[in-house]
N, CA, C, O and CB atoms as a CASP TS submission, in Angstrom:
PFRMAT TS
TARGET T0000
AUTHOR 0000-0000-0000
METHOD Language model
MODEL 1
PARENT N/A
ATOM      1  N   LYS     1       0.801  -1.201   0.000  1.00  0.00           N
ATOM      2  CA  LYS     1       0.000   0.000   0.000  1.00  0.00           C
ATOM      3  C   LYS     1       0.846   1.268   0.000  1.00  0.00           C
ATOM      4  O   LYS     1       0.380   2.333  -0.405  1.00  0.00           O
ATOM      5  CB  LYS     1      -0.912  -0.003   1.183  1.00  0.00           C
ATOM      6  N   LEU     2       2.079   1.148   0.452  1.00  0.00           N
ATOM      7  CA  LEU     2       3.014   2.263   0.396  1.00  0.00           C
ATOM      8  C   LEU     2       3.797   2.112  -0.902  1.00  0.00           C
ATOM      9  O   LEU     2       4.645   1.229  -1.024  1.00  0.00           O
ATOM     10  CB  LEU     2       3.971   2.296   1.656  1.00  0.00           C
ATOM     11  N   LEU     3       3.509   2.977  -1.870  1.00  0.00           N
ATOM     12  CA  LEU     3       4.079   2.815  -3.197  1.00  0.00           C
ATOM     13  C   LEU     3       5.419   3.515  -3.374  1.00  0.00           C
ATOM     14  O   LEU     3       6.320   3.003  -4.039  1.00  0.00           O
ATOM     15  CB  LEU     3       3.121   3.323  -4.214  1.00  0.00           C
ATOM     16  N   ARG     4       5.540   4.709  -2.762  1.00  0.00           N
ATOM     17  CA  ARG     4       6.760   5.485  -3.000  1.00  0.00           C
ATOM     18  C   ARG     4       6.975   6.511  -1.903  1.00  0.00           C
ATOM     19  O   ARG     4       6.017   7.073  -1.371  1.00  0.00           O
ATOM     20  CB  ARG     4       6.698   6.180  -4.360  1.00  0.00           C
ATOM     21  N   ILE     5       8.232   6.756  -1.566  1.00  0.00           N
ATOM     22  CA  ILE     5       8.620   7.835  -0.660  1.00  0.00           C
ATOM     23  C   ILE     5       9.770   8.568  -1.334  1.00  0.00           C
ATOM     24  O   ILE     5      10.709   7.946  -1.832  1.00  0.00           O
ATOM     25  CB  ILE     5       9.030   7.291   0.777  1.00  0.00           C
ATOM     26  N   LYS     6       9.691   9.882  -1.346  1.00  0.00           N
ATOM     27  CA  LYS     6      10.799  10.665  -1.878  1.00  0.00           C
ATOM     28  C   LYS     6      10.889  11.958  -1.100  1.00  0.00           C
ATOM     29  O   LYS     6       9.897  12.437  -0.551  1.00  0.00           O
ATOM     30  CB  LYS     6      10.624  10.942  -3.393  1.00  0.00           C
ATOM     31  N   GLY     7      12.077  12.517  -1.055  1.00  0.00           N
ATOM     32  CA  GLY     7      12.197  13.774  -0.356  1.00  0.00           C
ATOM     33  C   GLY     7      13.613  14.205  -0.064  1.00  0.00           C
ATOM     34  O   GLY     7      14.589  13.529  -0.390  1.00  0.00           O
ATOM     35  N   ILE     8      13.683  15.382   0.577  1.00  0.00           N
ATOM     36  CA  ILE     8      14.934  15.986   1.009  1.00  0.00           C
ATOM     37  C   ILE     8      14.987  15.871   2.523  1.00  0.00           C
ATOM     38  O   ILE     8      14.018  16.190   3.212  1.00  0.00           O
ATOM     39  CB  ILE     8      15.054  17.482   0.539  1.00  0.00           C
ATOM     40  N   VAL     9      16.125  15.413   3.038  1.00  0.00           N
ATOM     41  CA  VAL     9      16.244  15.146   4.466  1.00  0.00           C
ATOM     42  C   VAL     9      17.382  15.976   5.063  1.00  0.00           C
ATOM     43  O   VAL     9      18.478  16.042   4.506  1.00  0.00           O
ATOM     44  CB  VAL     9      16.480  13.640   4.720  1.00  0.00           C
ATOM     45  N   ASN    10      17.100  16.609   6.207  1.00  0.00           N
ATOM     46  CA  ASN    10      18.107  17.337   6.955  1.00  0.00           C
ATOM     47  C   ASN    10      18.696  16.384   7.985  1.00  0.00           C
ATOM     48  O   ASN    10      18.015  15.965   8.920  1.00  0.00           O
ATOM     49  CB  ASN    10      17.508  18.613   7.633  1.00  0.00           C
ATOM     50  N   VAL    11      19.959  16.049   7.804  1.00  0.00           N
ATOM     51  CA  VAL    11      20.641  15.100   8.680  1.00  0.00           C
ATOM     52  C   VAL    11      21.522  15.881   9.655  1.00  0.00           C
ATOM     53  O   VAL    11      22.303  16.736   9.237  1.00  0.00           O
ATOM     54  CB  VAL    11      21.491  14.077   7.853  1.00  0.00           C
ATOM     55  N   ASP    12      21.399  15.592  10.947  1.00  0.00           N
ATOM     56  CA  ASP    12      22.240  16.243  11.950  1.00  0.00           C
ATOM     57  C   ASP    12      23.714  16.077  11.591  1.00  0.00           C
ATOM     58  O   ASP    12      24.166  14.976  11.278  1.00  0.00           O
ATOM     59  CB  ASP    12      21.960  15.665  13.354  1.00  0.00           C
ATOM     60  N   GLY    13      24.453  17.177  11.640  1.00  0.00           N
ATOM     61  CA  GLY    13      25.883  17.137  11.369  1.00  0.00           C
ATOM     62  C   GLY    13      26.254  17.307   9.912  1.00  0.00           C
ATOM     63  O   GLY    13      27.435  17.444   9.593  1.00  0.00           O
ATOM     64  N   ALA    14      25.273  17.301   9.014  1.00  0.00           N
ATOM     65  CA  ALA    14      25.554  17.480   7.586  1.00  0.00           C
ATOM     66  C   ALA    14      25.039  18.854   7.146  1.00  0.00           C
ATOM     67  O   ALA    14      23.919  19.239   7.483  1.00  0.00           O
ATOM     68  CB  ALA    14      24.893  16.339   6.734  1.00  0.00           C
ATOM     69  N   SER    15      25.852  19.581   6.401  1.00  0.00           N
ATOM     70  CA  SER    15      25.409  20.902   5.943  1.00  0.00           C
ATOM     71  C   SER    15      24.596  20.810   4.656  1.00  0.00           C
ATOM     72  O   SER    15      23.799  21.700   4.358  1.00  0.00           O
ATOM     73  CB  SER    15      26.612  21.817   5.730  1.00  0.00           C
ATOM     74  N   GLU    16      24.794  19.739   3.896  1.00  0.00           N
ATOM     75  CA  GLU    16      24.051  19.561   2.651  1.00  0.00           C
ATOM     76  C   GLU    16      22.873  18.610   2.867  1.00  0.00           C
ATOM     77  O   GLU    16      22.938  17.728   3.723  1.00  0.00           O
ATOM     78  CB  GLU    16      24.978  19.027   1.537  1.00  0.00           C
ATOM     79  N   PRO    17      21.801  18.784   2.097  1.00  0.00           N
ATOM     80  CA  PRO    17      20.653  17.891   2.230  1.00  0.00           C
ATOM     81  C   PRO    17      20.892  16.547   1.556  1.00  0.00           C
ATOM     82  O   PRO    17      21.626  16.441   0.574  1.00  0.00           O
ATOM     83  CB  PRO    17      19.416  18.543   1.647  1.00  0.00           C
ATOM     84  N   LYS    18      20.255  15.531   2.111  1.00  0.00           N
ATOM     85  CA  LYS    18      20.270  14.193   1.518  1.00  0.00           C
ATOM     86  C   LYS    18      18.960  13.995   0.774  1.00  0.00           C
ATOM     87  O   LYS    18      17.917  14.493   1.199  1.00  0.00           O
ATOM     88  CB  LYS    18      20.477  13.081   2.607  1.00  0.00           C
ATOM     89  N   VAL    19      19.010  13.283  -0.313  1.00  0.00           N
ATOM     90  CA  VAL    19      17.822  12.997  -1.117  1.00  0.00           C
ATOM     91  C   VAL    19      17.547  11.507  -1.036  1.00  0.00           C
ATOM     92  O   VAL    19      18.425  10.688  -1.305  1.00  0.00           O
ATOM     93  CB  VAL    19      18.009  13.455  -2.604  1.00  0.00           C
ATOM     94  N   ILE    20      16.310  11.159  -0.661  1.00  0.00           N
ATOM     95  CA  ILE    20      15.945   9.743  -0.601  1.00  0.00           C
ATOM     96  C   ILE    20      14.876   9.445  -1.648  1.00  0.00           C
ATOM     97  O   ILE    20      14.065  10.301  -2.000  1.00  0.00           O
ATOM     98  CB  ILE    20      15.441   9.359   0.818  1.00  0.00           C
ATOM     99  N   HIS    21      14.901   8.219  -2.127  1.00  0.00           N
ATOM    100  CA  HIS    21      13.938   7.764  -3.129  1.00  0.00           C
ATOM    101  C   HIS    21      13.705   6.278  -2.881  1.00  0.00           C
ATOM    102  O   HIS    21      14.610   5.458  -3.036  1.00  0.00           O
ATOM    103  CB  HIS    21      14.449   8.034  -4.604  1.00  0.00           C
ATOM    104  N   ILE    22      12.481   5.949  -2.494  1.00  0.00           N
ATOM    105  CA  ILE    22      12.113   4.566  -2.208  1.00  0.00           C
ATOM    106  C   ILE    22      10.905   4.209  -3.061  1.00  0.00           C
ATOM    107  O   ILE    22       9.918   4.943  -3.084  1.00  0.00           O
ATOM    108  CB  ILE    22      11.811   4.357  -0.688  1.00  0.00           C
ATOM    109  N   VAL    23      10.981   3.099  -3.750  1.00  0.00           N
ATOM    110  CA  VAL    23       9.852   2.599  -4.531  1.00  0.00           C
ATOM    111  C   VAL    23       9.519   1.212  -3.999  1.00  0.00           C
ATOM    112  O   VAL    23      10.303   0.271  -4.125  1.00  0.00           O
ATOM    113  CB  VAL    23      10.177   2.563  -6.077  1.00  0.00           C
ATOM    114  N   GLN    24       8.335   1.111  -3.401  1.00  0.00           N
ATOM    115  CA  GLN    24       7.873  -0.098  -2.740  1.00  0.00           C
ATOM    116  C   GLN    24       8.928  -0.615  -1.775  1.00  0.00           C
ATOM    117  O   GLN    24       9.102  -0.018  -0.713  1.00  0.00           O
ATOM    118  CB  GLN    24       7.520  -1.173  -3.768  1.00  0.00           C
ATOM    119  N   HIS    25       9.629  -1.671  -2.081  1.00  0.00           N
ATOM    120  CA  HIS    25      10.612  -2.246  -1.158  1.00  0.00           C
ATOM    121  C   HIS    25      12.060  -1.928  -1.536  1.00  0.00           C
ATOM    122  O   HIS    25      12.990  -2.449  -0.921  1.00  0.00           O
ATOM    123  CB  HIS    25      10.431  -3.740  -1.096  1.00  0.00           C
ATOM    124  N   ILE    26      12.253  -1.071  -2.548  1.00  0.00           N
ATOM    125  CA  ILE    26      13.603  -0.760  -3.024  1.00  0.00           C
ATOM    126  C   ILE    26      14.022   0.634  -2.551  1.00  0.00           C
ATOM    127  O   ILE    26      13.385   1.632  -2.888  1.00  0.00           O
ATOM    128  CB  ILE    26      13.670  -0.849  -4.572  1.00  0.00           C
ATOM    129  N   LEU    27      15.101   0.687  -1.765  1.00  0.00           N
ATOM    130  CA  LEU    27      15.692   1.951  -1.351  1.00  0.00           C
ATOM    131  C   LEU    27      16.862   2.236  -2.285  1.00  0.00           C
ATOM    132  O   LEU    27      17.863   1.519  -2.278  1.00  0.00           O
ATOM    133  CB  LEU    27      16.151   1.911   0.152  1.00  0.00           C
ATOM    134  N   TYR    28      16.727   3.281  -3.083  1.00  0.00           N
ATOM    135  CA  TYR    28      17.799   3.655  -3.991  1.00  0.00           C
ATOM    136  C   TYR    28      18.905   4.349  -3.203  1.00  0.00           C
ATOM    137  O   TYR    28      18.649   4.869  -2.116  1.00  0.00           O
ATOM    138  CB  TYR    28      17.270   4.569  -5.126  1.00  0.00           C
ATOM    139  N   PRO    29      20.122   4.366  -3.727  1.00  0.00           N
ATOM    140  CA  PRO    29      21.221   4.993  -2.993  1.00  0.00           C
ATOM    141  C   PRO    29      20.889   6.443  -2.620  1.00  0.00           C
ATOM    142  O   PRO    29      20.390   7.213  -3.440  1.00  0.00           O
ATOM    143  CB  PRO    29      22.508   4.945  -3.826  1.00  0.00           C
ATOM    144  N   VAL    30      21.176   6.787  -1.381  1.00  0.00           N
ATOM    145  CA  VAL    30      20.946   8.146  -0.902  1.00  0.00           C
ATOM    146  C   VAL    30      21.950   9.058  -1.589  1.00  0.00           C
ATOM    147  O   VAL    30      23.137   8.746  -1.674  1.00  0.00           O
ATOM    148  CB  VAL    30      21.071   8.237   0.659  1.00  0.00           C
ATOM    149  N   GLN    31      21.454  10.191  -2.077  1.00  0.00           N
ATOM    150  CA  GLN    31      22.328  11.153  -2.741  1.00  0.00           C
ATOM    151  C   GLN    31      22.443  12.413  -1.893  1.00  0.00           C
ATOM    152  O   GLN    31      21.583  12.687  -1.056  1.00  0.00           O
ATOM    153  CB  GLN    31      21.800  11.494  -4.154  1.00  0.00           C
ATOM    154  N   THR    32      23.497  13.170  -2.111  1.00  0.00           N
ATOM    155  CA  THR    32      23.712  14.422  -1.408  1.00  0.00           C
ATOM    156  C   THR    32      23.672  15.560  -2.419  1.00  0.00           C
ATOM    157  O   THR    32      24.369  15.526  -3.433  1.00  0.00           O
ATOM    158  CB  THR    32      25.059  14.408  -0.633  1.00  0.00           C
ATOM    159  N   LEU    33      22.852  16.567  -2.136  1.00  0.00           N
ATOM    160  CA  LEU    33      22.834  17.758  -2.983  1.00  0.00           C
ATOM    161  C   LEU    33      23.982  18.679  -2.577  1.00  0.00           C
ATOM    162  O   LEU    33      24.434  18.648  -1.432  1.00  0.00           O
ATOM    163  CB  LEU    33      21.467  18.499  -2.876  1.00  0.00           C
ATOM    164  N   ASP    34      24.449  19.493  -3.515  1.00  0.00           N
ATOM    165  CA  ASP    34      25.526  20.438  -3.223  1.00  0.00           C
ATOM    166  C   ASP    34      25.079  21.514  -2.237  1.00  0.00           C
ATOM    167  O   ASP    34      25.874  22.015  -1.442  1.00  0.00           O
ATOM    168  CB  ASP    34      26.019  21.088  -4.509  1.00  0.00           C
ATOM    169  N   GLN    35      23.790  21.859  -2.304  1.00  0.00           N
ATOM    170  CA  GLN    35      23.247  22.886  -1.413  1.00  0.00           C
ATOM    171  C   GLN    35      21.742  22.729  -1.315  1.00  0.00           C
ATOM    172  O   GLN    35      21.130  22.009  -2.104  1.00  0.00           O
ATOM    173  CB  GLN    35      23.611  24.305  -1.910  1.00  0.00           C
ATOM    174  N   TRP    36      21.153  23.403  -0.346  1.00  0.00           N
ATOM    175  CA  TRP    36      19.706  23.408  -0.199  1.00  0.00           C
ATOM    176  C   TRP    36      19.090  24.233  -1.324  1.00  0.00           C
ATOM    177  O   TRP    36      19.688  25.224  -1.743  1.00  0.00           O
ATOM    178  CB  TRP    36      19.291  23.966   1.185  1.00  0.00           C
ATOM    179  N   PRO    37      17.913  23.857  -1.825  1.00  0.00           N
ATOM    180  CA  PRO    37      17.290  24.609  -2.918  1.00  0.00           C
ATOM    181  C   PRO    37      16.794  25.994  -2.494  1.00  0.00           C
ATOM    182  O   PRO    37      16.606  26.871  -3.338  1.00  0.00           O
ATOM    183  CB  PRO    37      16.136  23.818  -3.482  1.00  0.00           C
ATOM    184  N   ASP    38      16.583  26.192  -1.186  1.00  0.00           N
ATOM    185  CA  ASP    38      16.146  27.483  -0.669  1.00  0.00           C
ATOM    186  C   ASP    38      16.535  27.586   0.801  1.00  0.00           C
ATOM    187  O   ASP    38      17.258  26.727   1.306  1.00  0.00           O
ATOM    188  CB  ASP    38      14.613  27.671  -0.851  1.00  0.00           C
ATOM    189  N   ALA    39      16.069  28.619   1.491  1.00  0.00           N
ATOM    190  CA  ALA    39      16.462  28.842   2.886  1.00  0.00           C
ATOM    191  C   ALA    39      15.802  27.878   3.864  1.00  0.00           C
ATOM    192  O   ALA    39      16.229  27.783   5.015  1.00  0.00           O
ATOM    193  CB  ALA    39      16.130  30.250   3.284  1.00  0.00           C
ATOM    194  N   ASP    40      14.780  27.171   3.431  1.00  0.00           N
ATOM    195  CA  ASP    40      14.057  26.223   4.286  1.00  0.00           C
ATOM    196  C   ASP    40      14.887  24.957   4.450  1.00  0.00           C
ATOM    197  O   ASP    40      15.126  24.243   3.477  1.00  0.00           O
ATOM    198  CB  ASP    40      12.657  25.886   3.692  1.00  0.00           C
ATOM    199  N   ARG    41      15.323  24.677   5.660  1.00  0.00           N
ATOM    200  CA  ARG    41      16.187  23.526   5.929  1.00  0.00           C
ATOM    201  C   ARG    41      15.437  22.350   6.557  1.00  0.00           C
ATOM    202  O   ARG    41      16.054  21.419   7.073  1.00  0.00           O
ATOM    203  CB  ARG    41      17.319  23.940   6.837  1.00  0.00           C
ATOM    204  N   ARG    42      14.112  22.397   6.510  1.00  0.00           N
ATOM    205  CA  ARG    42      13.335  21.305   7.094  1.00  0.00           C
ATOM    206  C   ARG    42      13.319  20.089   6.171  1.00  0.00           C
ATOM    207  O   ARG    42      13.392  20.217   4.949  1.00  0.00           O
ATOM    208  CB  ARG    42      11.901  21.765   7.384  1.00  0.00           C
ATOM    209  N   THR    43      13.222  18.917   6.774  1.00  0.00           N
ATOM    210  CA  THR    43      13.031  17.685   6.019  1.00  0.00           C
ATOM    211  C   THR    43      11.668  17.748   5.342  1.00  0.00           C
ATOM    212  O   THR    43      10.679  18.154   5.953  1.00  0.00           O
ATOM    213  CB  THR    43      13.145  16.427   6.943  1.00  0.00           C
ATOM    214  N   ARG    44      11.623  17.347   4.087  1.00  0.00           N
ATOM    215  CA  ARG    44      10.369  17.338   3.324  1.00  0.00           C
ATOM    216  C   ARG    44      10.236  15.983   2.631  1.00  0.00           C
ATOM    217  O   ARG    44      11.076  15.604   1.815  1.00  0.00           O
ATOM    218  CB  ARG    44      10.328  18.511   2.276  1.00  0.00           C
ATOM    219  N   LEU    45       9.176  15.266   2.966  1.00  0.00           N
ATOM    220  CA  LEU    45       8.941  13.943   2.398  1.00  0.00           C
ATOM    221  C   LEU    45       7.585  13.887   1.715  1.00  0.00           C
ATOM    222  O   LEU    45       6.620  14.505   2.164  1.00  0.00           O
ATOM    223  CB  LEU    45       9.033  12.867   3.482  1.00  0.00           C
ATOM    224  N   VAL    46       7.530  13.141   0.632  1.00  0.00           N
ATOM    225  CA  VAL    46       6.279  12.888  -0.080  1.00  0.00           C
ATOM    226  C   VAL    46       6.029  11.380  -0.033  1.00  0.00           C
ATOM    227  O   VAL    46       6.902  10.583  -0.379  1.00  0.00           O
ATOM    228  CB  VAL    46       6.337  13.422  -1.573  1.00  0.00           C
ATOM    229  N   PHE    47       4.833  11.004   0.397  1.00  0.00           N
ATOM    230  CA  PHE    47       4.429   9.604   0.438  1.00  0.00           C
ATOM    231  C   PHE    47       3.347   9.384  -0.599  1.00  0.00           C
ATOM    232  O   PHE    47       2.340  10.093  -0.612  1.00  0.00           O
ATOM    233  CB  PHE    47       3.933   9.198   1.854  1.00  0.00           C
ATOM    234  N   ILE    48       3.545   8.420  -1.455  1.00  0.00           N
ATOM    235  CA  ILE    48       2.521   8.046  -2.432  1.00  0.00           C
ATOM    236  C   ILE    48       2.000   6.694  -1.993  1.00  0.00           C
ATOM    237  O   ILE    48       2.747   5.717  -1.933  1.00  0.00           O
ATOM    238  CB  ILE    48       3.086   8.006  -3.917  1.00  0.00           C
ATOM    239  N   VAL    49       0.712   6.644  -1.685  1.00  0.00           N
ATOM    240  CA  VAL    49       0.099   5.443  -1.133  1.00  0.00           C
ATOM    241  C   VAL    49      -1.152   5.079  -1.912  1.00  0.00           C
ATOM    242  O   VAL    49      -1.687   5.884  -2.675  1.00  0.00           O
ATOM    243  CB  VAL    49      -0.236   5.640   0.348  1.00  0.00           C
ATOM    244  N   GLN    50      -1.604   3.859  -1.709  1.00  0.00           N
ATOM    245  CA  GLN    50      -2.854   3.394  -2.302  1.00  0.00           C
ATOM    246  C   GLN    50      -3.663   2.715  -1.207  1.00  0.00           C
ATOM    247  O   GLN    50      -3.221   1.729  -0.617  1.00  0.00           O
ATOM    248  CB  GLN    50      -2.596   2.420  -3.506  1.00  0.00           C
ATOM    249  N   ASP    51      -4.848   3.247  -0.940  1.00  0.00           N
ATOM    250  CA  ASP    51      -5.741   2.678   0.067  1.00  0.00           C
ATOM    251  C   ASP    51      -5.073   2.564   1.440  1.00  0.00           C
ATOM    252  O   ASP    51      -5.204   1.546   2.119  1.00  0.00           O
ATOM    253  CB  ASP    51      -6.220   1.310  -0.383  1.00  0.00           C
ATOM    254  N   LEU    52      -4.365   3.608   1.835  1.00  0.00           N
ATOM    255  CA  LEU    52      -3.693   3.636   3.127  1.00  0.00           C
ATOM    256  C   LEU    52      -4.080   4.923   3.849  1.00  0.00           C
ATOM    257  O   LEU    52      -3.976   6.011   3.283  1.00  0.00           O
ATOM    258  CB  LEU    52      -2.145   3.530   2.961  1.00  0.00           C
ATOM    259  N   ASP    53      -4.519   4.801   5.082  1.00  0.00           N
ATOM    260  CA  ASP    53      -4.964   5.943   5.877  1.00  0.00           C
ATOM    261  C   ASP    53      -3.775   6.864   6.176  1.00  0.00           C
ATOM    262  O   ASP    53      -2.794   6.424   6.776  1.00  0.00           O
ATOM    263  CB  ASP    53      -5.632   5.465   7.197  1.00  0.00           C
ATOM    264  N   PRO    54      -3.849   8.133   5.767  1.00  0.00           N
ATOM    265  CA  PRO    54      -2.758   9.070   6.050  1.00  0.00           C
ATOM    266  C   PRO    54      -2.458   9.189   7.546  1.00  0.00           C
ATOM    267  O   PRO    54      -1.308   9.414   7.925  1.00  0.00           O
ATOM    268  CB  PRO    54      -3.098  10.441   5.490  1.00  0.00           C
ATOM    269  N   GLY    55      -3.460   9.042   8.390  1.00  0.00           N
ATOM    270  CA  GLY    55      -3.259   9.098   9.830  1.00  0.00           C
ATOM    271  C   GLY    55      -2.370   7.965  10.319  1.00  0.00           C
ATOM    272  O   GLY    55      -1.576   8.150  11.242  1.00  0.00           O
ATOM    273  N   LEU    56      -2.497   6.811   9.715  1.00  0.00           N
ATOM    274  CA  LEU    56      -1.653   5.668  10.071  1.00  0.00           C
ATOM    275  C   LEU    56      -0.199   5.930   9.679  1.00  0.00           C
ATOM    276  O   LEU    56       0.721   5.594  10.424  1.00  0.00           O
ATOM    277  CB  LEU    56      -2.167   4.384   9.388  1.00  0.00           C
ATOM    278  N   VAL    57      -0.001   6.527   8.512  1.00  0.00           N
ATOM    279  CA  VAL    57       1.353   6.870   8.068  1.00  0.00           C
ATOM    280  C   VAL    57       1.970   7.857   9.059  1.00  0.00           C
ATOM    281  O   VAL    57       3.110   7.674   9.486  1.00  0.00           O
ATOM    282  CB  VAL    57       1.334   7.471   6.626  1.00  0.00           C
ATOM    283  N   ARG    58       1.229   8.895   9.423  1.00  0.00           N
ATOM    284  CA  ARG    58       1.721   9.916  10.358  1.00  0.00           C
ATOM    285  C   ARG    58       2.019   9.291  11.726  1.00  0.00           C
ATOM    286  O   ARG    58       3.060   9.574  12.318  1.00  0.00           O
ATOM    287  CB  ARG    58       0.683  11.064  10.505  1.00  0.00           C
ATOM    288  N   ALA    59       1.133   8.460  12.221  1.00  0.00           N
ATOM    289  CA  ALA    59       1.331   7.832  13.526  1.00  0.00           C
ATOM    290  C   ALA    59       2.558   6.921  13.520  1.00  0.00           C
ATOM    291  O   ALA    59       3.288   6.855  14.510  1.00  0.00           O
ATOM    292  CB  ALA    59       0.085   7.032  13.926  1.00  0.00           C
ATOM    293  N   THR    60       2.783   6.231  12.425  1.00  0.00           N
ATOM    294  CA  THR    60       3.940   5.351  12.309  1.00  0.00           C
ATOM    295  C   THR    60       5.235   6.155  12.323  1.00  0.00           C
ATOM    296  O   THR    60       6.192   5.786  13.003  1.00  0.00           O
ATOM    297  CB  THR    60       3.850   4.513  11.030  1.00  0.00           C
ATOM    298  N   ILE    61       5.264   7.245  11.578  1.00  0.00           N
ATOM    299  CA  ILE    61       6.455   8.113  11.559  1.00  0.00           C
ATOM    300  C   ILE    61       6.678   8.730  12.936  1.00  0.00           C
ATOM    301  O   ILE    61       7.797   8.721  13.449  1.00  0.00           O
ATOM    302  CB  ILE    61       6.308   9.230  10.489  1.00  0.00           C
ATOM    303  N   ASP    62       5.624   9.261  13.530  1.00  0.00           N
ATOM    304  CA  ASP    62       5.741   9.854  14.858  1.00  0.00           C
ATOM    305  C   ASP    62       6.266   8.844  15.874  1.00  0.00           C
ATOM    306  O   ASP    62       7.114   9.175  16.703  1.00  0.00           O
ATOM    307  CB  ASP    62       4.391  10.400  15.313  1.00  0.00           C
ATOM    308  N   GLY    63       5.766   7.622  15.810  1.00  0.00           N
ATOM    309  CA  GLY    63       6.227   6.574  16.718  1.00  0.00           C
ATOM    310  C   GLY    63       7.707   6.254  16.507  1.00  0.00           C
ATOM    311  O   GLY    63       8.451   6.055  17.467  1.00  0.00           O
ATOM    312  N   ALA    64       8.124   6.207  15.247  1.00  0.00           N
ATOM    313  CA  ALA    64       9.531   5.929  14.948  1.00  0.00           C
ATOM    314  C   ALA    64      10.454   7.040  15.437  1.00  0.00           C
ATOM    315  O   ALA    64      11.609   6.796  15.788  1.00  0.00           O
ATOM    316  CB  ALA    64       9.716   5.732  13.454  1.00  0.00           C
ATOM    317  N   LEU    65       9.925   8.271  15.454  1.00  0.00           N
ATOM    318  CA  LEU    65      10.714   9.411  15.914  1.00  0.00           C
ATOM    319  C   LEU    65      10.566   9.670  17.404  1.00  0.00           C
ATOM    320  O   LEU    65      11.155  10.606  17.944  1.00  0.00           O
ATOM    321  CB  LEU    65      10.321  10.644  15.153  1.00  0.00           C
ATOM    322  N   GLY    66       9.773   8.832  18.064  1.00  0.00           N
ATOM    323  CA  GLY    66       9.589   8.999  19.502  1.00  0.00           C
ATOM    324  C   GLY    66       8.632  10.103  19.883  1.00  0.00           C
ATOM    325  O   GLY    66       8.645  10.588  21.015  1.00  0.00           O
ATOM    326  N   LYS    67       7.792  10.504  18.927  1.00  0.00           N
ATOM    327  CA  LYS    67       6.801  11.546  19.194  1.00  0.00           C
ATOM    328  C   LYS    67       5.466  10.884  19.484  1.00  0.00           C
ATOM    329  O   LYS    67       5.091   9.908  18.835  1.00  0.00           O
ATOM    330  CB  LYS    67       6.682  12.535  17.996  1.00  0.00           C
ATOM    331  N   HIS    68       4.761  11.416  20.449  1.00  0.00           N
ATOM    332  CA  HIS    68       3.448  10.863  20.796  1.00  0.00           C
ATOM    333  C   HIS    68       2.417  11.962  20.709  1.00  0.00           C
ATOM    334  O   HIS    68       2.619  13.059  21.231  1.00  0.00           O
ATOM    335  CB  HIS    68       3.454  10.230  22.214  1.00  0.00           C
ATOM    336  N   ARG    69       1.331  11.676  20.061  1.00  0.00           N
ATOM    337  CA  ARG    69       0.252  12.653  19.922  1.00  0.00           C
ATOM    338  C   ARG    69      -0.722  12.489  21.073  1.00  0.00           C
ATOM    339  O   ARG    69      -0.993  11.378  21.529  1.00  0.00           O
ATOM    340  CB  ARG    69      -0.476  12.494  18.564  1.00  0.00           C
ATOM    341  N   ALA    70      -1.244  13.620  21.534  1.00  0.00           N
ATOM    342  CA  ALA    70      -2.215  13.595  22.640  1.00  0.00           C
ATOM    343  C   ALA    70      -3.597  13.260  22.141  1.00  0.00           C
ATOM    344  O   ALA    70      -4.539  13.194  22.930  1.00  0.00           O
ATOM    345  CB  ALA    70      -2.243  14.934  23.368  1.00  0.00           C
TER
END
């Protein structure tokens, strides 16, 4: 149900952003950009799903990051 994940990731200790690209079960090699595309240094991910509750995706990510929603 999770078809694709792609995005720019801010990694602690790295000044350049990392680019991730995952298609179903295949994680392609992580690439490093020379610089950020703009002043926004936040991690930005896009999830492409089929018949998957967005709330479940968010809860799973939050749980993996140790965040708990009230």
